[in-house]
C-alpha positions as CSV (number, residue, x, y, z in Angstrom):
1,M,109.4,95.4,64.7
2,S,105.7,95.4,65.1
3,F,105.3,92.8,68.0
4,K,108.0,94.7,69.9
5,T,106.6,98.2,69.2
6,L,102.8,96.9,70.5
7,N,103.4,95.3,73.2
8,T,105.5,98.3,74.6
9,N,102.7,100.5,73.7
10,L,100.2,97.6,75.3
11,V,102.2,97.9,78.6
12,A,102.2,101.9,78.4
13,L,98.5,101.8,78.1
14,I,97.7,99.6,80.8
15,N,100.3,101.1,83.6
16,A,98.3,104.8,81.9
17,I,94.8,103.4,83.4
18,T,94.2,105.4,86.6
19,A,90.5,103.6,86.8
20,V,91.6,101.5,89.0
21,E,94.9,100.6,91.1
22,L,97.3,98.2,89.4
23,G,100.3,96.7,90.6
24,Q,103.1,95.2,88.2
25,V,102.5,95.1,84.6
26,V,105.4,93.3,82.4
27,A,105.8,92.5,78.9
28,R,106.3,89.1,79.5
29,P,104.8,86.1,81.1
30,T,105.4,85.7,84.6
31,F,103.7,84.9,87.7
32,D,106.3,86.3,90.0
33,F,104.6,89.9,90.5
34,N,106.0,92.4,93.2
35,S,102.4,93.5,93.5
36,F,99.1,93.0,92.6
37,P,97.0,92.9,90.5
38,G,99.7,92.0,88.4
39,V,99.8,92.0,84.8
40,F,101.5,90.7,82.4
41,V,101.3,91.2,78.1
42,A,102.3,88.2,75.7
43,E,102.3,87.8,71.9
44,S,100.0,85.2,70.9
45,G,99.7,84.9,67.1
46,N,100.0,86.3,63.8
47,E,98.2,86.6,60.5
48,N,98.7,88.5,57.5
49,E,96.2,88.7,54.4
50,Y,96.7,89.9,51.1
51,D,94.9,93.0,50.5
52,S,96.2,94.4,47.1
53,T,99.1,95.0,45.5
54,Q,100.3,97.8,47.7
55,D,98.7,96.7,51.1
56,N,98.9,93.9,53.4
57,L,96.7,93.5,56.3
58,R,98.2,92.0,59.0
59,T,96.9,91.2,62.6
60,Y,99.0,90.9,66.0
61,A,97.6,89.0,68.3
62,F,98.4,88.9,72.3
63,N,97.2,87.9,75.6
64,I,97.1,89.7,78.4
65,W,96.9,88.2,82.1
66,V,95.6,89.6,85.2
67,F,96.5,87.8,88.2
68,T,95.2,89.1,92.0
69,K,96.0,87.0,95.5
70,Y,93.7,86.5,98.2
71,E,94.4,85.6,101.5
72,D,97.6,86.2,102.2
73,S,97.2,89.5,100.8
74,G,94.4,90.3,103.1
75,A,91.7,89.7,100.7
76,T,88.8,87.4,100.6
77,I,88.6,85.4,97.2
78,D,85.1,87.6,96.6
79,E,87.3,90.5,97.1
80,A,89.7,89.4,94.8
81,Y,87.4,88.6,92.1
82,E,86.0,92.0,92.3
83,T,89.2,93.5,92.3
84,L,90.1,90.6,88.9
85,R,86.8,91.9,87.4
86,E,87.5,95.9,87.8
87,T,90.6,95.4,86.3
88,V,89.9,93.4,83.3
89,D,87.2,96.0,82.5
90,A,89.3,98.8,83.1
91,I,91.9,97.5,81.0
92,I,89.3,96.5,78.3
93,D,87.9,100.2,78.5
94,A,91.0,101.2,77.7
95,L,91.4,98.9,74.6
96,D,88.3,100.4,73.5
97,E,89.0,103.9,73.5
98,Q,91.7,103.5,71.3
99,E,89.3,103.1,68.4
100,S,87.4,106.3,69.1
101,P,87.9,109.7,66.9
102,N,88.8,111.1,69.8
103,S,91.7,108.9,71.2
104,D,95.5,110.1,71.1
105,R,95.7,106.4,69.3
106,S,98.7,105.4,71.5
107,L,98.7,101.7,70.6
108,A,99.9,103.4,67.4
109,D,102.8,105.2,68.6
110,N,106.0,104.5,66.8
111,L,104.8,102.1,64.4
112,A,107.1,102.0,61.2
113,S,106.3,104.7,58.9
114,N,104.4,102.5,56.6
115,Q,102.4,101.0,59.2
116,T,98.6,102.1,60.2
117,L,96.9,100.6,63.0
118,T,93.3,100.2,62.1
119,S,91.2,98.1,64.5
120,V,92.0,97.0,68.4
121,V,89.6,94.2,69.5
122,A,89.6,92.9,72.7
123,Q,87.7,90.3,74.6
124,P,87.8,88.4,77.9
125,S,88.4,84.8,77.5
126,R,88.7,82.9,80.9
127,F,89.2,82.9,84.4
128,A,91.3,80.7,86.2
129,Y,91.6,79.8,89.9
130,D,95.1,78.0,92.4
131,D,93.7,77.5,95.4
132,V,97.4,76.4,96.3
133,E,98.8,79.4,95.6
134,K,95.8,81.4,96.3
135,L,96.0,83.3,93.2
136,I,93.2,83.8,90.4
137,G,93.8,85.4,87.2
138,A,91.8,86.4,84.1
139,Q,92.9,86.2,80.3
140,I,92.2,89.2,77.9
141,N,92.2,88.6,74.1
142,V,93.3,91.5,72.0
143,R,93.9,91.6,68.2
144,L,95.4,94.6,66.7
145,R,95.3,95.2,63.2
146,V,97.5,96.9,61.2
147,L,97.7,97.8,57.3
148,V,101.1,97.7,55.9
149,D,101.9,99.9,52.8
150,L,103.7,97.8,50.7
151,T,105.2,100.5,48.4
152,Q,107.1,101.7,51.3
153,I,109.0,98.8,52.1
154,T,112.4,99.5,50.7
155,P,114.5,96.1,49.9
């Protein structure tokens, strides 16, 4: 259930951002947003490391895509890029704040009792541009590491 829980928590964290005005935020890939900047969160991979006879360390990878439109929305391409950059920065800041000792650690909400979120790493990856749809986007790669206490797993 960790993919589902972490995806839900990422969407909630992004929706709670107040530093920028966000449009629609969804928990699955889409390009059909009802408002912009639109954001989708999608799982992109999983790794599992043997840590000890009592623990495993799982890494859950997600891609967060941020999209904004230009021309159709009345914004120039320069204004749309500025909005995109500001939105990406706000999302990365919100994810970085999860590492703070003063954080509410909301990304860890509703994880199983034997799971502990140990680290959050977010980095912008690439920017994409579609002149036909008048759409620009940016990808943020997120890796969430979760320590799993194997002694608390019941068969």
